[in-house]
N, C-alpha and C positions, 0 to 999 in steps of 0.2 A: 327751909329758910335761906340756906346758902344758894339754892337754885333761884329763889326769888330775888336775892341780892344780885346774882349774876345778870338776870334780865333787867333789873333796874339800871345797872351799870351799862348794859347794852343799849338801853333806851337813851341814856344820857349821851353815849358816844354817837348814836345815830343822830340825835338832835344836833350835836356839835358838827357832824359831817354836813347835815342839811344847811346849817348856818354858813359853813365854809363854801358850799356850792352857791348859796345866794350871794356870798361875798364875791366869788369869781364872776358871777353874772353881772355884778355892778362894779366891775373892776376899774372902769374909767374914773369913778368917783371915790373909790376906797383904796386903791393901790397907791402907796406913797413911796417916796424916795428915801425917807429917813425912818429908822425904827423908833417906836414909841417906848419900848422897853429894852434896856441893856443890862438886865439883872444877871448876876453870876450864880449859877447853880451850886457850885461848891460852897459859896457863902451861905446860901439858903439851907443847904443840907447840914450845916453845922448844928442845927437844932433838932436833928432827926430823933435824938434820944428822948425828946419830950412827947413824941407822938404816941408812945405806949399808953399814956393816960387817956388820950383821945380814943384809941382803939378799945380800951376798957369801957368807956362810956357808950360807945356804939354797940358793943357786944351786949351790954345790959339793955339797951333800948330795943334790940332785936329779940333778945330772949324773953323779956318781959313786955311783950308787944301789946298787951291789953291795958297797959298803964301809960300815962303821960310821962315825959322825960325832959330834962333840961340838959342840953349838950353845950359845954363851954369850950370854945376853940380859941387858942391864943394865936396872935399874928405869927409867932414863931412856928407853930404847928402847921398853919396853912402854908406858910412860905416853904417849909420843908417838903410838903406834898407837891407843891409847884416845882420845887427843885428836882425831885425825882423824875417828874414828867420831862423837865428840861434835859436831864441826863439821857432819858430814853428817846426823846425826839430832838435831835440837835438843832433843828431850825426853829424851834419854839422857845420863846422867852416870856416869862410871866412875872408879875409882881403884885403884891397885895398890901394895902395900907388901911388900918382900922383905927378910927377915932371915935369919940363919944358922939359926934355929929353924923357919922356915916362911914361907910367903908368903900374904898375904890379898888376895883379889880381891872388890871390891864394886861394884855398880852400882845405879842408880836409874832407873826409867823412869816418866815421867808422861804418860799417854795423853791429851794435849790438855787436861789439867785440872791446874792448879797445886795443887789441894787434895787430889789423890789420887796416891799414890805406890806403885809396886811396887818393893820393896827386896830385893835378892838379894846374898848374900855367901858366900864359901867360904874355907876354910883348907886350903892345899896344903902337905904335909909333905915333907921330903927323905926319900929312901929308894931302894930298888933297883927301883922301879917308880913309875908315877904313883899317888900316894897322896893322897886327899882325906879330911881328917878329918871335915868336915861341910859341908853346904850349907844355908843358911837362906833361906826364902821368907817374908818378913814375920815372923810369930811362929812359923812352923813350921820345925823343924830336922830335916834328913834325914841319916842317916849317909852318909859319903862313899862307902863301898863299895857301898851300896844305889843311890846316884845313878849311879855309874859302871856298875854292872850294868844298870840300866835304860837308860842311854844306849847301852851296847854292844848290848843286845838290840834296841833300837829301830832303830839303824843297820843291824844285820844283817837285821832283818825287812824294813825298807824297801827295802834293796838286794838282798834275797834272796842274800846272800853272807856272808862272814866278815870284811868290811872293818872293822867295829867291833872285833872281837877282834884282828885283825892290827895295827890302829893302836895299841891299848893295849900289845900285846906288843913293839912297836918301841921303846918307852921302856924302856931297860934300867937307867937310874938318873937320879935327880934330886938334884943337889947344890946347896945354897943357901949363899950368903954374904950379908953385908950389902949390899943394893942390887944383887944379882946372882944369877941362877939359871943353872945349867949342866944342859943336857939331854944325856944320853948315849944316842944312838940306834943301834939295830941297822941293818943294811942295809935300805934302803927298796924294793928292787927288787920283792919279792913283793907288797908293799902297793900300789905304784904300778901294777903289772901288773894286780892285781885291780880297782883303781879304773877302769883303762882298759877292762877287760872289762865291768864293770857299766855304765859310761857308754855303751859301744857298744850294749849290750842295751837300755838305757832309750831310746836314740835310735831304735832299731828300733821300739820300742813306741809311740813318740810321732809324731804327724803334724806334722812340723816344716816348715811352709810357708816360714817365714822362712829356714831353713837352705838350702832348695832354691833360693829366689829369690836369696839372697845369692851362692850358688855360681854361679848363672846370670849375675848382673851382674858378678861378678869375671871370669868368662871373657869376657864381652862387652867390658868396658872394656879388658882386657889385649890384646884383639885389635884395638883401634882404632889408627889411625895415630899419635895423639898419644902413646900408650904406647911407641912406638918412636923418639920424638924424641931426637936427640943433644944437645939443649939443654934446660935446665929448663923445665917446663911449668906455667903458672899453675894453681892449684887450681880456679879458677872454670871453666876449660876442661873439667876432668874432671867437675865438677858439671854443667855444661851437657850433656855427653855422656850421663851417667848419668840425669839427670832428663828429658832429651828421650826416652830410651827408656822410662823409667817412665811418662811421659805417654801414650805409645802403648799401653802395656799396662794402664793403669788404667781400670776401668769404673765404679767407684763411689768415693765419698770414703773409705770404709774400705779399699777396694782400693788407693787412692792412698797411704794411710798405710803399708800393708804394703810396697808397692814403694819408697816413699821410704826406709823403714828399711833395706831390703835394699841400696839404692844407697849409703847412708851406711856400712853395715858393710862392703860390698865395697871402697869407697874407703879406709876406715880400714885394712883389711888390705892393700890394694894400695900406697897411697902413704904410709900411716902406719907401721904395723908388722904384719907377717904374723901375729903372735901374737894380735892383736885378733880375728882370725877365729875363734879358739877360743871366744870368747864366744858365738858362734852355733852352731858345730858343725864338721863336716868339709866345708869349702868349697873346699879346694884340689884341683885335678885330680890333682896328684901330691903326696902328703903329704910326700915327701922333698925336694921342691924347690918352694918357694913362689913364686907369680907375683909379679913386681915390675916397675916401669917401668925403661926403659933409663936415664932421667935423673930427677933429683929433681923433686918437685913444689914449687912455691913460692907463698907468700902474702905480700904486701907485700915482694916480692923476697927472701924468706927461707924456706929449707926448714924450719927449726925451727918457724916459725909455722904453716905448712901442716900439719905433723904434729900440733902442739898443737890446732889447730882441729878436724881431722877425727877424731882419737882422742877428744877431749872430746865431740864430737857422739855418737860411738858409746857412750861411757860414760854420757852423759845418757839414752840410750835404754834402757840396761840397769838403771840405778839409780833411786833415789828422787830427788825434786827436791832439788837442792843437792849431790848426791853428786859430780858432776864438778867443781864448784867446790872442794869440800873436798879432793879428790884433787889438783887443780891447785895449790892453795895448799900442800899438803903437799910436793909435788914441788919447788916453788920454795924452801920452807924447807929441804929436804934439800940443795938446790944451794948454800946459803950456806956449807957446809963447805969444807974445803981440797980443792982439785981440782975443785970445782963451778963452774958458770958464774955463780953469784950469783943473788940474788932478782931476778926480772924481772917488773915489772908489764906489760911488753909481752907476755910469754908468757901471763900471766894474762888479759890482754885477749883473746888468741886462744882461750884455754880458754873464757872466758865467751861469746865470739861463737859458738864451735862449739856450746855448750849451747843458746844462743838459736835457732840454726839448727835444731837437732834438735827443739826444742819446737814450732816452727811447722810443720816438715815432718811431725811426728808427730800433728798435731791434725786431726781429720776436717774441721773447718770451714775449714782453711787448706791442707790437703795438696795439692789440685789447684792452688790459687793459687800455692803455692811452686813447683810444677813449671813453671808458666807464667812466673813471675817469674825463675827461674834461667835460662830460655831467653833472657831479654832482658838479663841483667846484662852490663855491659861493663867494670866496674872492681872491684878488690878491695874498694873502699870500699862496694860494695853488700852485702857480707857481713861485713866486718871494719872496726872503727872506726879512725880515725886514731891513729897511735902516737906522734906527736910530743909530746915533753914527758913521756912516761911513763918513770919511773926504771927502770933495769935494771942488772945486774952488781953488785948490792949484797952485800958480804960480811956475815957475821953481825954483825960489829962495827958496820958502817955502817948495816945495817938496824935494829939495836937503838938506835943513836944517833938515827936519824931517826924511827922508828916505834914503838919499844919492843916491841910485840907486835901480834898480829893483831886485837885488839879495841880498840886505842887510837883516839882521835879522828883523828889524822893518817892512820892506816892506813885507817880506814873512809872518810875523805874521799877518799882516792886510789881506793878501789874504787868509791865512788859516782861519781867522775869518769868511770871506765870505763863504768859503767851509763848515765850521761848521754849519753856518746858513742854507746853502743849504741842508746839510745832514739831517736836521730836517724836511724837506718837504717830506711827505709820498710818493709823486709821484716819487721822485728821489732816494728813497732808493732801494738798491739791494734786 
């Protein structure tokens, strides 16, 4: 199911890229001098703690795929998800407005030039199916049914399947109220099954060296003595094992990069969370029983920090620069809600350290050096900054009282303090 979800996201991203390409091709008509959207991501992220309820609904829909489901999304939840995208993609701005009569979606993208803007907007209407009244690209307006038809055909053609058609037919009704939209979905089983089939076919067609190497390192690490330890094992010991093997296998700087990435993904799936492995492909020897260590891995004597570090490292390898930090921030903002552990700059420090580790391990000029350095590390402080004095366990009220939001001077100062500590780690110095 997680693999199918990954391919669904991939298809949506591909469609988005195709739209942007079309936008560039029609640049004379659609590039504008003024932005359509000037939304502030920090303001949007203030409601991140409400997204937990949405994730629970989606999890139920995917796990009970033979049944129909109703997904209720608040405007605050949608805005929060747009906000995290804005944090990850600095030149992107988006805004959503939902009323009983319809919902508007608008975004602005400025490709590294503050004087050039690509503005896109759409009006989504309530009804017995997904109904789009229109989509505008700059000064060009496209009927919604035409846009949906093109999207459906493009997805079907790209996947050589009927995924686009199945996805649209799963939406049985769209109900809108002020600040809230309700999606009535039919059973997702057929759609998810088709996505899984397509993802397997595409995997066969693609020479996926990274998937093969990651599967190899996962088996290798799981068979080492430290994986059978009855007591918690420091993450640096797992890194030493994996990087030592990678050093033996690497013949060139580019080869070292590939092996380093495979080690990071293997560890993220082994000591972080097995679902991270789906970012790479089918890496588990037994898909029904994921490999995992006998005891937890720890960093700074904490299992949560080890997981934050290695999963963020994997996310950094998959995303654009800043993606792992944006996701880490969003997760901490979600934790401010009731039942959460509270906002933790200690967790954020582990996220940022993992991202820095991935950057140097993934750079051809440093990949072999990282393999050698990891073989010599003796302390968590060789990969993770000191955590003394970093606030954690902040409720939403306490976070707001102390930092207001994620772009305030106090917040930026706290993040810069983490960056200062990271800069003192020799491995991360330029």
